N, C-alpha and C positions, 0 to 999 in steps of 0.2 A: 483574370477576377478574382480582386481582390477583397478579404474580406476583414471584418476585426472580430477578432481569436476574445472574448469576453472569457474572464478566470475569477471565479469566485473559491474563496476560501472558506470552508461553512465547520470547522472544527475535527469533525470524522471524516471528511474527505473535501476532496475539493473538486468542483464542477466546472467546467470548460464550454460553451456553446459560441455554434461557429454554426452560419451555413455552406455549404459546400455541395460539390456531386460523388459520384463512383472514381474518378479519376485520383480527387482529393484524396478519396478513404482511403483508395487501396495503398498511395503513398506515405501516407500515415501507417496501415498494416505492415508494408515490408519493411519502415522504418523502425517500426517496435520490434517485427520478427529479428531484426539484423543486430536490437541490442540485449535479446537470449530471452524472449517472451515468447512463451506456446500459447497460444488459442488453445483457451478453454470451452468456449463453445462459439459457437457459427450458424445462428439463425437470419431470415430474412431481414429485419432490421435491427438485431442484434448482434455485438463480436463483443464476447470477454477475451479476455487473454493473462496472462500470470506470469511473471518471475518470481522464481525462486531467489532465496538469500544467497548471498555471498556476504557474510559475515567475518569471513578473515580481512577484506576487503571493508566493510565495516557496512552493508548493504542488507539490508532487507526486502523480504518479499515486498512486492509490491501489483495491485491488482489496476485493471481498468477496467471498466463497460463503456462501449460505446453505443449508446440508443440515437435510430434514424427514426425518423421521423419525414418523409418526404428531401426536400434538400435542409432543414434543421436540425444539425445533430447536438444532443447532447452526450458529451463524453464526463463520466463521474472515474476519480482514480485518489488511491490511496497506501501509506504504509500501511503493513497491521504483524501483526503477533500471532504464529497458527495457532488453533486452539488443540494439535501438535505436541507445540512446546509446552503453552499451562498444563495439559492433563501430564505428561512429561512431565516439569516440574512438581505439580501434585504431589504421584506419585512418588516420586525419587525422595521428595520431604519424608513423606509419610512412611517412606520401607525405609529411609537412611538413617536420617534424627532419631528413633530410636534406641539405634546401634551405636552412634555414632563417637558415643562417647564423653558427650557437650555437658558440660557442667549445668547448667540451666533450659535442660531440653524441652521445655513449656516456653520460657523468651524464644528458643529460638522456631519453637513451632510457631509459634504466634505471631512473630517477623515473617517467614515463609507461609503463615494465612492472606498477610496482610498483604505479600509483592505479589501473591496470585490473583485477592481482589482486586489489587492495582492494576494487574494484568488484564484482568478479565472484563474491567471500566473502561479502561483505556487500551483496547484491541486497536484499535481504526486509527489511522494520524492524516489528516489532510500534507498538504507538501508546501507548508505557504515559505516564501521568503524568510520572513523574522521568526522560523519557527524557535523556539528555544525545549531548552532539556530534554526529554525522551528525543532521540534520535533524532537531535537538531540538526546535521551535517548530512547524514540522507535523504531526510526531508528535505534543504535548503537547495541539495545535490539535483535530486529527482522532480522540483521543482522548476528550475530552469533546465534543467533538459526536459522536459515537456511542451512548456510554457515556449521552446525552441525550434523542437518538431512540431507542433501544431501551424505557430507560425511558419513554418517553412513548407507546409501538406496545405498550407492551408492558408 
């Protein structure tokens, strides 16, 4: 049973829609587990997987949610900046900048605040093949990987 995988990039997340059964879902699940994903939640119609960051390999954390409604499957995935990283950056800026000996600490604090606000605003990233700027290579790489895994499974 060959079905077509429909992938839409929605700016903050990528959504794939496909029709399949238990065997195809299990094949996708096993392929993701081989890629170092961890099951975050597994319920009757929902499967959530996460993969931690490997920053030394230019790889960011990724989150996948598979929602099943009969034979129709809605798969959403995105790369993201974890809240722990953002909070750690803000705390580091608040605790270190006043004592760092920077000639203009107000400017440095303002730049840190802008960087934190930008990280909060652009926390999630889709996996489009023509991604630019933030996380360009990991987004393109995971977009290709997920498209390949989806077409192989379904």
